[in-house]
C-alpha angles and dihedrals in degrees: 000000000000120000112274125233087264086076086095088069091054124107132251122256086247092053091050089050091050093048090046095051087048091051092049089057089054092045087054092046090048094039091238097147101230114150128199122223111197141163115194089208094055109036094177092063090064112121143158120232133190129174126195145150118256130188129213128192114212127214092272091052096253111144120221125192120216134178115230132194119197125194131184118196140164114265106212095193091058101028093231142101113273132202127224133173148168130205127197130190122233091277092058093254114145112241121245122239089253090054094048090052088052090056095043116120089221114069110214137155113276095248093052093049090047092052091057102035123048139162118239144138108291111245092220108028095036097219130097118286136161106251128194104230109249099207096117099027096097091053096047092047091049088063090060099033097105095043099037117106089192126012094210089058090045089046093048093050090055095057105030090093088068096053142030098260112140114200125194110260087233091081088067092058095068 
């Protein structure tokens, strides 16, 4: 999908890096375990990463444990933060897109989920990741630009229903 005309409401890479650094200070304060990776010579490689274990209870009540890795990066094409992730089962096998949909907190039709989450080569890390499509992110963030204390936190609050990402409630107190 090409960037929409709302790209003009996106943010600059410098604004993303500033918000990412501010977010890391809050993450450290709330012991939320996000890490920033940055190279001052290559601003577009700046990204945030967090790893954690998540559990999922299936319809029969059986509990499964997974390892998840979340990455927030700047999407140059759309001028917005983008979210990517990978999830592995207890044997170390990467989950399929269908399995990711099954453990999603938001129950949606297959077609709707697959139109939002796709698997592709990560533009910063250069290996396969599931990526939440950024086509409407600029439009959504523009609604909160004047009231948001941190665009990364606002961005995360918009996408967490799709995935199992638990954030400390203290972020909401900003």
